[in-house]
C-alpha positions in Angstrom: -18.9 -0.1 -8.3 -16.6 1.9 -6.3 -13.1 0.8 -6.7 -12.5 2.4 -3.6 -13.9 -0.7 -2.3 -11.7 -1.6 0.6 -10.6 -5.2 1.0 -12.5 -7.5 3.2 -14.0 -10.9 4.3 -12.6 -14.1 5.6 -8.8 -14.5 5.7 -6.3 -15.4 8.4 -3.0 -14.7 10.0 -0.8 -17.7 10.2 2.0 -18.0 12.8 5.2 -19.8 11.9 3.7 -22.9 13.5 0.6 -23.0 11.2 2.1 -24.3 8.0 2.3 -20.9 6.2 4.3 -22.3 3.3 1.4 -24.4 2.1 -0.9 -21.3 2.2 1.6 -19.1 0.4 2.2 -21.5 -2.4 -1.5 -22.1 -2.9 -2.4 -18.4 -3.3 0.0 -16.2 -5.2 -1.9 -16.2 -8.5 -3.0 -12.9 -10.0 -6.4 -14.2 -11.2 -7.2 -16.3 -8.1 -10.9 -15.0 -8.1 -11.6 -17.6 -10.8 -10.9 -20.4 -8.4 -13.9 -22.0 -6.7 -13.5 -21.7 -2.9 -15.3 -23.8 -0.3 -17.7 -21.5 1.6 -17.3 -23.3 4.9 -13.5 -23.1 4.6 -13.7 -19.3 4.1 -15.9 -18.9 7.1 -13.4 -20.8 9.2 -10.7 -18.5 8.0 -12.8 -15.5 9.2 -12.8 -16.8 12.7 -9.1 -17.6 12.5 -8.4 -14.0 11.5 -10.5 -12.6 14.4 -8.9 -15.1 16.8 -5.5 -13.4 16.2 -6.7 -10.8 18.8 -6.0 -13.4 21.4 -2.6 -14.4 20.1 0.5 -13.6 22.2 2.0 -10.2 21.4 5.2 -11.9 20.1 3.2 -13.5 17.2 2.1 -10.1 16.0 5.3 -8.2 16.6 6.2 -7.9 13.0 2.9 -6.1 12.2 3.2 -3.7 15.2 6.7 -2.4 14.4 8.5 -1.1 11.4 10.8 -4.1 11.2 10.7 -6.0 7.9 8.6 -9.2 8.1 10.4 -12.5 7.5 10.3 -14.1 4.0 7.4 -16.5 3.2 5.7 -16.0 6.5 2.1 -14.7 6.0 1.5 -11.5 8.1 -1.9 -10.7 9.3 -2.6 -7.1 8.3 -6.2 -6.6 9.5 -9.8 -7.6 9.6 -13.0 -5.5 9.6 -16.8 -5.6 9.6 -19.0 -2.7 8.6 -22.8 -2.5 9.1 -24.8 0.3 7.4 -28.4 0.9 8.0 -30.2 3.5 6.0 -33.8 4.8 5.6 -35.2 6.6 2.6 -38.0 9.1 3.5 -41.1 9.1 1.2 -40.5 11.2 -1.9 -42.6 13.0 -4.5 -42.7 11.5 -8.0 -44.9 12.5 -11.0 -44.1 9.1 -12.6 -41.8 6.1 -12.0 -39.9 3.7 -14.1 -38.2 0.3 -13.6 -35.2 1.6 -11.7 -36.7 4.7 -10.0 -36.3 5.3 -6.3 -39.4 4.0 -4.5 -42.0 6.5 -3.3 -42.6 4.8 0.1 -39.9 4.7 2.8 -37.7 1.7 3.0 -35.1 0.7 5.6 -32.1 -1.4 4.5 -29.1 -2.9 6.2 -25.9 -4.0 4.5 -23.0 -5.8 6.1 -19.4 -6.6 5.0 -16.9 -8.8 6.6 -13.3 -9.3 5.7 -9.6 -9.5 6.4 -6.3 -9.2 4.6 -2.7 -10.5 4.8 0.6 -10.1 3.0 3.7 -12.2 2.4 7.2 -10.9 1.8 8.9 -12.7 -1.0 12.5 -12.6 -2.4 13.7 -10.1 -5.0 11.8 -7.2 -3.5 8.4 -8.9 -4.1 5.4 -9.0 -1.9 2.1 -10.8 -2.3 -1.2 -9.6 -0.9 -4.5 -11.3 -0.4 -7.8 -9.7 0.7 -11.1 -11.5 0.8 -14.6 -10.3 1.6 -18.3 -11.2 2.1 -21.2 -8.9 1.6 -24.7 -9.3 3.0 -27.9 -7.3 2.7 -29.5 -5.0 0.1 -29.0 -1.3 -0.4 -31.9 1.2 -0.9 -33.6 0.4 -4.3 -31.1 -2.4 -4.8 -28.4 0.1 -5.7 -30.2 2.0 -8.5 -32.1 5.2 -9.1 -29.2 7.6 -8.5 -25.9 8.7 -10.0 -24.6 9.6 -6.6 -25.8 6.4 -4.8 -26.1 6.6 -1.1 -24.1 3.5 0.1 -20.7 2.6 -1.2 -20.9 -0.9 0.3 -24.1 -1.9 -1.4 -22.4 -2.8 -4.7 -20.6 -5.9 -3.5 -23.4 -8.5 -3.9 -21.9 -9.7 -7.2 -23.6 -11.0 -10.3 -27.3 -11.8 -10.0 -27.1 -10.6 -6.3 -25.1 -13.7 -5.3 -23.8 -12.9 -1.8 -20.9 -15.4 -1.5 -17.4 -15.1 -0.1 -15.0 -14.0 -2.8 -11.4 -12.9 -3.3 -11.3 -9.1 -3.7 -7.5 -8.6 -4.1 -4.7 -11.0 -5.0 -1.7 -9.3 -6.4 2.1 -9.2 -6.5 4.0 -5.9 -5.8 7.6 -5.1 -6.7 9.6 -2.1 -5.5 12.9 -0.9 -6.7 14.5 1.8 -4.5 16.1 4.7 -6.3 17.4 6.6 -3.2 18.7 5.8 0.3 16.2 8.1 2.0 13.1 6.2 3.2 9.9 6.5 5.2 8.8 4.0 7.8 5.5 2.2 7.1 3.2 0.4 9.6 1.2 -2.7 8.8 -2.0 -1.8 6.9 -4.2 -3.2 4.2 -2.0 -4.2 1.3 1.0 -2.7 3.1 3.6 -4.8 5.0 5.5 -3.1 7.8 9.0 -1.8 7.2 10.2 1.1 5.1 9.9 2.3 1.6 12.3 4.5 -0.4 11.2 8.0 -1.0 12.2 7.6 -4.6 11.3 4.3 -6.2 9.8 2.3 -9.0 6.6 0.4 -8.2 5.1 -2.5 -10.3 1.8 -4.2 -9.4 0.1 -7.2 -11.1 -3.0 -9.1 -10.3 -6.5 -8.5 -9.0 -7.4 -5.3 -7.1 -9.4 -2.1 -7.5 -8.5 0.8 -9.8 -9.2 3.1 -6.9 -6.4 1.6 -4.9 -4.0 3.6 -6.9 -5.9 6.2 -8.9 -8.1 9.2 -7.9 -7.3 8.7 -4.2 -8.1 11.4 -1.7 -7.3 11.5 2.1 -10.7 13.1 2.9 -13.0 11.4 0.5 -12.1 7.9 -0.6 -13.2 5.4 2.0 -16.9 4.4 2.2 -16.3 2.7 5.5 -14.7 5.5 7.4 -15.6 8.7 5.5 -18.4 9.7 3.2 -20.7 6.9 2.1 -22.1 8.5 -1.1 -20.5 7.5 -4.4 -19.9 11.2 -5.3 -17.2 11.3 -2.6 -15.5 7.9 -3.2 -14.3 8.6 -6.8 -15.3 11.2 -9.4 -18.5 9.8 -10.8 -17.5 10.7 -14.3 -14.5 8.5 -14.0 -15.8 5.3 -15.7 -12.9 3.1 -14.7 -12.6 -0.6 -15.3 -14.4 -2.8 -12.7 -16.6 -5.8 -12.4 -19.9 -5.8 -10.5 -18.1 -5.9 -7.2 -15.7 -3.1 -8.1 -12.5 -5.0 -8.9 -10.5 -6.0 -12.0 -7.4 -7.7 -13.1 -4.6 -5.4 -14.2 -1.1 -3.9 -14.1 0.2 -0.6 -12.6 3.6 1.0 -13.0 4.7 4.0 -11.0 7.7 6.3 -10.7 7.6 7.8 -7.2 9.7 10.9 -6.4 9.6 12.9 -3.1 7.6 15.7 -4.7 5.7 14.0 -7.5 4.5 10.6 -8.7 3.7 9.4 -12.3 1.4 6.4 -12.5 0.0 4.3 -15.4 -2.5 1.4 -15.2 -4.2 -0.9 -17.6 -7.1 -3.2 -16.5 -9.7 -5.5 -17.9 -13.1 -4.1 -18.6 -16.3 -6.1 -18.1 -17.8 -7.9 -21.1 -21.0 -5.9 -20.6 -22.1 -2.9 -18.6 -22.0 -3.6 -14.9 -21.1 -7.2 -15.6 -19.0 -9.6 -13.6 -17.2 -11.4 -16.4 -14.1 -9.5 -17.7 -13.1 -9.3 -21.3 -9.6 -9.9 -22.5 -7.2 -7.0 -22.7 -6.9 -5.9 -26.3 -10.6 -6.6 -26.9 -11.6 -4.3 -24.0 -9.5 -2.4 -21.5 -9.3 0.6 -19.2 -6.2 2.7 -19.3 -5.3 5.7 -17.2 -2.3 8.0 -16.4 -2.1 10.1 -13.3 0.4 12.8 -12.3 0.3 13.5 -8.5 2.0 16.7 -7.3 2.9 17.0 -3.6 5.5 19.8 -3.5 5.6 19.9 0.3 5.5 16.1 0.9 4.1 14.6 4.0 0.9 16.3 5.1 1.1 19.0 2.5 -1.4 19.7 -0.3 -1.8 17.3 -3.2 -3.0 17.8 -6.7 -3.8 14.8 -8.9 -4.3 15.1 -12.7 -5.7 12.0 -14.3 -6.7 11.1 -17.9 -8.3 7.9 -18.9 -9.7 5.9 -21.9 -12.0 2.9 -21.5 -12.7 0.6 -24.4 -15.4 -2.1 -24.4 -18.4 -3.5 -26.2 -20.3 -0.3 -25.6 -23.6 1.1 -27.1 -23.8 4.5 -28.7 -26.4 6.9 -27.5 -26.7 8.5 -30.9 -27.1 5.1 -32.6 -29.6 3.9 -30.1 -31.7 7.1 -30.6 -31.5 6.8 -34.4 -32.6 3.2 -34.4 -35.5 4.0 -32.0 -36.6 6.9 -34.2 -36.6 4.7 -37.3 -38.4 1.8 -35.7 -40.8 3.7 -33.4 -39.5 1.7 -30.4 -37.9 2.7 -27.1 -34.1 3.1 -27.4 -32.1 0.3 -26.1 -28.4 1.0 -25.6 -27.5 -2.6 -24.9 -28.9 -3.8 -28.3 -26.4 -1.4 -30.0 -23.3 -2.8 -28.2 -20.3 -3.0 -30.5 -16.7 -4.1 -29.7 -14.1 -1.4 -29.9 -16.1 1.6 -28.9 -14.5 3.8 -26.2 -14.9 6.8 -24.0 -12.3 9.2 -22.6 -12.2 11.7 -19.8 -10.3 13.4 -17.0 -10.3 14.0 -13.3 -8.7 16.9 -11.3 -8.4 15.9 -7.7 -7.1 18.1 -4.9 -6.7 17.9 -1.1 -5.7 20.8 1.1 -4.7 20.0 4.7 -5.4 23.0 7.0 -4.6 22.0 10.5 -4.3 19.2 13.1 -1.6 17.3 11.3 -3.7 16.9 8.2 -6.8 15.7 10.1 -8.6 18.9 9.2 -8.7 19.9 5.6 -10.6 20.5 2.3 -11.0 18.4 -0.9 -12.4 18.8 -4.4 -12.8 16.8 -7.5 -13.8 17.8 -11.1 -14.5 15.0 -13.6 -15.6 14.9 -17.2 -16.1 12.3 -19.9 -17.1 12.6 -23.6 -20.6 11.1 -22.9 -21.0 9.6 -26.4 -21.0 6.0 -25.5 -22.7 3.9 -22.8 -21.9 4.3 -19.1 -20.2 1.0 -18.3 -18.7 0.3 -14.9 -19.1 2.9 -12.2 -22.2 5.0 -12.5 -24.2 7.1 -15.0 -22.5 10.5 -14.9 -20.6 12.4 -17.6 -19.9 15.6 -15.5 -18.9 15.6 -11.8 -18.0 18.2 -9.2 -17.5 17.6 -5.5 -16.3 19.9 -2.8 -16.1 19.3 1.0 -14.1 19.1 4.1 -13.2 17.2 7.2 -12.9 18.7 10.7 -10.9 16.9 13.5 -12.6 16.3 16.8 -9.5 17.6 18.6 -11.3 21.0 18.8 -14.0 19.6 21.2 -11.8 17.2 23.1 -12.3 14.1 20.9 -9.1 13.9 18.9 -10.0 10.7 17.0 -13.5 11.8 15.9 -14.2 13.4 12.5 -16.9 15.6 11.1 -17.5 15.7 7.3 -19.6 17.9 5.1 -19.7 17.8 1.3 -21.6 18.9 -1.8 -21.7 16.8 -5.1 -23.1 17.8 -8.4 -23.5 15.3 -11.3 -24.5 15.9 -14.9 -25.1 14.2 -18.2 -24.0 14.8 -21.8 -26.7 16.0 -24.2 -26.9 12.5 -25.9 -27.1 10.7 -22.6 -29.9 12.9 -21.3 -31.8 12.6 -24.7 -31.6 8.8 -24.4 -33.0 8.7 -20.9 -35.7 11.3 -21.8 -36.8 9.0 -24.7 -37.4 6.2 -22.1 -34.1 4.4 -22.5 -32.6 2.5 -19.6 -29.0 2.4 -18.3 -27.7 0.0 -15.6 -28.4 2.7 -12.8 -31.2 4.9 -14.2 -34.5 4.2 -15.8 -37.4 6.6 -14.9 -39.2 6.0 -18.2 -38.7 9.7 -19.1 -36.6 12.7 -17.9 -37.2 16.3 -17.0 -33.5 17.0 -16.8 -31.6 18.9 -14.2 -28.3 18.3 -12.4 -28.4 15.8 -9.6 -27.2 17.5 -6.3 -26.1 15.8 -3.2 -25.4 17.3 0.2 -23.9 14.9 2.8 -22.9 15.3 6.5 -21.5 12.6 8.8 -20.0 12.4 12.2 -17.5 9.6 13.0 -17.2 8.8 16.7 -14.3 6.7 17.8 -15.3 4.4 20.7 -12.3 2.7 22.0 -9.5 1.3 19.8 -11.5 -0.7 17.4 -15.1 0.6 17.1 -16.4 3.6 15.1 -20.1 4.7 14.9 -21.1 7.2 12.2 -24.5 8.8 11.9 -25.0 10.1 8.3 -27.5 12.4 6.6 -27.9 12.8 2.8 -30.1 15.2 0.9 -30.5 14.6 -2.9 -32.3 17.0 -5.3 -33.3 15.8 -8.7 -32.5 12.1 -8.1 -31.5 10.4 -11.3 -31.3 14.0 -12.9 -35.1 14.2 -12.9 -37.0 17.2 -11.6 -40.1 15.0 -11.6 -38.8 13.3 -8.5 -37.6 14.1 -5.1 -35.9 15.4 -3.1 -34.6 12.2 -1.6 -33.8 12.3 2.1 -31.7 9.5 3.5 -30.7 9.0 7.2 -28.3 6.3 8.2 -25.9 4.9 10.8 -22.7 3.1 10.1 -20.9 0.8 12.6 -17.3 -0.1 11.7 -15.1 -2.5 13.6 -11.5 -2.9 12.5 -8.4 -4.6 14.0 
């Protein structure tokens, strides 16, 4: 579940004449996702958000300038819808298991809808709310690959329930440490105004780990950049997330002009790929990230991240030992035990080359110990991704982008032995394994058509899908349509 999951679904902007105080008081709760919302009301809010396009300019002035928004007045920050259609070409397979990619071709269509707003509060506080709705099914219902082909296909929720839900609901607090500041325009989870170049940031509530960690300007956004999971986050970064890609947690950051140090702790799911979250202490995901940006602005960035996830995980060694003693197929879930953990690291870099940073290169290297069960993102213990983005300014289309990338995923020895013995994870289960690294090559072109519309054809070539030489290659062609205001 990519935490890079961007906020979306219903939501509304409210002008000062639409009783914003009642809305603001009803919503600033960190764990609002546990509330039961009326579906018809949420749909009505979607249409209210879209209707803001017709509002007089004076009602949206605070979001279109860098002036600070007024206290307690909800500010509409944006709405979006993304449609992704993909087709898997027939692929060769010597054998198949419960989660294997299908041999025949299959066309799928996924749709997301959403919007977000923010409220400026006293004492340097702000509250943000994003909501979303997902429709459709990804290829093979989101399984069969470590580097899955559609980052939007994970938002269906537990049991495939496709209902409106709150994606983000969090409080932010900023303490300036310098008088120098940078202007900020209205954006998702960002009110217009200015932020100090040196500051302390605190964040509490529901959001995605990827909102703050393992970000990359060229490979982080499934709705505007690469769609494959290999290029949203490092696949070996098994961060805390529920089925939809979100969690409840806390982040603290010390931001300086040339570096940033960030710490976060989040609730882990009660079971692998589960929706219900366990209490912190019993299970949690912690990470520390040092970001180095010595030139500031559009200069190069290097991020060094270490993490530790603790949950009721199964042990691959224990599952294999139990299976050998009993003559049964290993079952990692049957060996789940509270308190087990995994740890790992990610090295993440971006190198702008030209065009104000619109043309540049990126790379990620990820590793985890691979002893215990893959739990929240995907089944990978080793990850390498390299790629680049080219601005369309070179052929007279300054807002267009061309992206090309290579991703390589791998498993620990224990993890591959478990799958080879017929064991199943939450993403992979071929019934056996002729192991090799999974390799992904992706190319996309994003055409900007007017102010709001983007259309992106996409091609993906995957060798050894699910790390299995007995299958593939998998060839996926797709088109993404993204509308954002």
